[in-house]
C-alpha positions, 0 to 999 in steps of 0.5 A, spaced: 727 014 947 725 009 942 719 007 947 717 014 946 718 014 939 714 008 938 708 010 943 708 017 939 707 013 932 702 009 935 698 015 938 699 018 931 696 012 928 690 011 932 689 019 932 688 018 924 684 012 925 679 016 929 679 022 925 674 021 919 676 023 912 682 022 909 689 025 911 694 027 907 700 025 912 705 021 911 709 016 916 713 022 918 707 027 919 704 021 923 710 020 928 711 028 929 703 029 931 703 023 935 710 025 939 707 032 940 700 029 942 704 025 947 708 031 950 701 034 951 698 028 954 704 027 959 704 035 961 696 034 962 697 028 966 703 031 970 699 037 971 693 033 974 697 029 978 696 022 975 704 020 975 710 023 972 711 026 965 715 020 963 711 015 966 705 011 961 699 012 964 691 011 961 689 018 962 696 021 959 695 016 953 687 018 952 689 026 952 695 024 948 690 021 943 685 027 943 691 032 942 693 028 936 686 028 933 686 036 934 693 037 931 691 033 925 685 037 924 689 044 925 694 041 920 689 039 915 686 046 916 693 050 915 694 045 909 687 047 906 688 054 906 695 054 903 692 050 897 687 055 896 692 060 896 696 057 891 
């Protein structure tokens, strides 16, 4: 469980480094988006037959980082729309 949280934090941090521009996310937001990206990566890797959901593999890590980058973009989009309305 702790390893899963640490991997989620690493995935979130790498995704923030890859995503251009400044993100208004704190440590908790990075962790949550990293964990969500890790879950998506695990599901995709399992669906492709590269291993089990709980295993760490390269394809799952790559998909997790890509998913986290996309999730950061989605969250930024929603945050931008809510600020424009306020």
